[in-house]
C-alpha distance (Angstrom), angle and dihedral (degrees) to the residues before:
residue distance angle dihedral
M1 . . .
N2 3.78 . .
H3 3.78 127.7 .
D4 3.81 94.0 -109.5
S5 3.78 93.4 58.4
L6 3.82 90.6 49.5
M7 3.79 91.1 52.9
T8 3.80 91.4 47.0
R9 3.79 91.9 53.4
A10 3.78 95.2 43.6
F11 3.79 97.9 45.8
P12 3.77 136.5 18.6
L13 3.79 114.0 -103.6
P14 3.81 113.1 -86.6
T15 3.77 121.3 -119.3
K16 3.78 122.7 -119.7
S17 3.81 117.1 -118.6
K18 3.81 126.6 -144.5
A19 3.82 89.0 -100.6
G20 3.81 90.3 61.2
L21 3.80 94.1 -110.0
Y22 3.77 124.7 120.9
D23 3.80 116.5 -113.2
V24 3.77 118.5 -154.1
Y25 3.79 112.7 -101.7
P26 3.82 110.7 -107.5
G27 3.81 92.9 -122.1
S28 3.81 95.4 50.9
A29 3.79 127.2 110.1
F30 3.82 89.2 -101.5
A31 3.80 96.2 54.8
D32 3.81 94.5 87.5
T33 3.82 96.7 51.0
A34 3.78 120.6 110.0
L35 3.79 91.7 -125.7
T36 3.78 125.3 70.9
E37 3.80 107.8 -114.4
T38 3.79 122.3 -150.9
I39 3.78 125.7 -173.9
M40 3.78 111.7 -149.3
P41 3.79 119.3 -131.8
R42 3.79 115.8 -99.7
K43 3.78 93.1 -120.2
P44 3.81 117.0 48.7
P45 3.79 116.0 -126.3
S46 3.76 112.9 -94.6
S47 3.77 117.9 -110.1
P48 3.77 127.0 -155.2
K49 3.79 111.5 -93.5
S50 3.75 120.6 -136.9
P51 3.79 110.4 -130.8
D52 3.82 87.6 -141.2
L53 3.83 97.0 57.7
Q54 3.79 127.3 81.2
L55 3.81 89.2 -152.1
G56 3.80 115.0 107.4
R57 3.79 96.5 17.6
A58 3.77 139.9 78.9
V59 3.78 111.7 -99.0
A60 3.79 132.2 175.4
W61 3.79 117.8 -105.3
P62 3.82 107.6 -104.5
D63 3.79 112.6 -114.8
S64 3.81 95.6 -145.4
P65 3.81 138.9 18.2
E66 3.80 89.5 -113.6
R67 3.81 91.4 58.6
A68 3.81 95.2 43.5
K69 3.79 117.7 102.4
L70 3.80 123.8 -140.8
D71 3.80 113.2 -151.6
R72 3.78 127.2 -153.8
V73 3.78 132.3 -162.0
P74 3.82 129.9 -164.0
N75 3.80 115.1 -84.5
P76 3.82 107.5 -122.7
Q77 3.84 89.5 -162.3
K78 3.81 97.3 46.5
G79 3.81 92.0 137.4
T80 3.82 90.7 60.7
D81 3.79 126.2 71.4
Y82 3.81 111.7 -136.2
V83 3.79 138.2 144.8
A84 3.81 123.7 -110.4
R85 3.81 118.2 -166.2
F86 3.79 131.8 -157.5
T87 3.80 119.0 -170.0
A88 3.79 123.0 -165.7
P89 3.81 106.6 -177.5
E90 3.82 94.8 173.6
F91 3.80 103.2 47.9
T92 3.81 114.3 153.2
A93 3.79 135.3 -170.8
L94 3.79 134.7 157.9
C95 3.78 129.3 -103.0
P96 3.83 104.9 -111.3
V97 3.81 91.3 -140.7
T98 3.81 105.7 40.9
G99 3.80 101.8 20.2
Q100 3.82 88.9 -130.2
P101 3.82 117.4 143.0
D102 3.80 119.4 -99.3
F103 3.80 121.4 -158.6
A104 3.78 129.5 -154.2
H105 3.77 142.6 173.4
L106 3.82 106.0 -135.1
V107 3.80 124.1 -162.0
I108 3.80 116.9 -171.4
D109 3.82 119.4 -172.1
Y110 3.77 122.8 -179.0
V111 3.80 141.6 167.4
P112 3.81 105.1 -136.7
G113 3.74 123.0 -134.3
S114 3.81 117.9 -172.3
W115 3.81 92.7 -31.7
L116 3.80 139.7 56.5
L117 3.78 123.3 -151.1
E118 3.81 108.9 -116.0
S119 3.81 107.9 -127.2
K120 3.82 100.4 -143.3
S121 3.79 90.7 56.1
L122 3.81 89.4 48.7
K123 3.81 90.0 51.7
L124 3.81 90.9 51.7
Y125 3.81 92.0 45.7
L126 3.80 93.1 50.8
A127 3.82 91.4 46.2
S128 3.81 89.3 54.9
F129 3.82 88.4 71.0
R130 3.83 91.6 67.0
N131 3.80 91.4 90.9
H132 3.80 96.1 28.6
G133 3.78 121.7 105.7
A134 3.80 115.2 -141.9
F135 3.77 138.8 129.8
H136 3.81 119.0 -100.1
E137 3.78 93.4 -107.0
D138 3.80 92.8 50.0
C139 3.82 94.0 48.8
T140 3.80 94.3 48.7
V141 3.81 97.5 45.9
A142 3.83 93.8 40.4
I143 3.82 91.2 54.2
G144 3.80 91.4 50.6
K145 3.80 93.2 47.9
R146 3.81 92.9 46.5
I147 3.81 91.7 53.0
V148 3.81 91.0 47.9
G149 3.80 90.0 52.2
A150 3.80 92.2 49.7
V151 3.82 102.8 45.3
K152 3.82 105.4 17.4
P153 3.83 95.5 -139.1
K154 3.79 122.9 -165.8
W155 3.81 87.1 -121.8
L156 3.80 138.0 -4.7
R157 3.78 137.1 -177.7
I158 3.77 130.3 -179.9
G159 3.78 128.2 -164.4
G160 3.79 117.2 -162.3
Y161 3.80 109.4 -164.9
W162 3.80 103.3 -170.2
F163 3.78 123.5 -162.4
P164 3.82 116.0 -123.8
R165 3.78 123.0 -81.2
G166 3.75 115.7 179.1
G167 3.80 88.5 8.2
I168 3.83 95.7 -65.2
P169 3.81 123.9 102.3
I170 3.79 114.8 -152.2
D171 3.80 121.9 -153.4
V172 3.81 117.5 -166.6
F173 3.82 125.5 -166.0
W174 3.79 129.4 -174.0
Q175 3.79 133.5 167.5
T176 3.76 137.7 171.8
G177 3.82 97.3 -122.1
A178 3.78 136.8 -76.7
A179 3.79 117.7 -8.4
P180 3.82 117.5 -115.9
K181 3.79 111.5 -82.5
G182 3.79 115.2 -94.7
V183 3.82 96.3 19.8
W184 3.79 115.6 128.3
I185 3.79 108.7 -128.2
P186 3.81 110.1 -166.1
D187 3.79 122.0 -146.9
Q188 3.78 114.1 -97.7
D189 3.83 88.6 -127.2
V190 3.79 96.8 -151.0
P191 3.82 105.6 134.5
S192 3.76 124.9 -138.6
Y193 3.78 109.2 -87.1
R194 3.79 114.1 -69.9
G195 3.76 99.1 137.7
R196 3.82 97.8 -48.0
G197 3.74 119.6 -143.3
């Protein structure tokens, strides 16, 4: 027995409102609750896709950081200073000398200006480093500078917490300058290496 038939037997079918959402049927088990209950449609409404964004469409994985595209979208809260954080705990790149994989936990904090960094494009950009040879310091700083060039934030910092190679972990930190006054900047909370996880 499928889920739909169970719902049909347990409750009367909901009615569709003008907004395209499903309102709970007045005789259902939810009708007597103090809160207004709404059941969302099974298929989300379609939204117009920007031909410039990678979001919402199939795109090929970029084969290098230089070929990867970072997308930006308008910041709906551009009059408010706040911090947005991206965490990439499974970042990988290659050692430029040995070709061995290097692993890092990246934490990127930024105070947006007029633009937000679109997360799918960031995911694709970071994945493009998987076959890219660069030292830890170069990867970390280059990622920070590339994001700054794409979205022009009021402030950005990146912490690259690299797992040990040759018995030495390397942590790399870069930021654009002082954070805007009055903005709460949380700790990155990635401890010094003691078997990170």
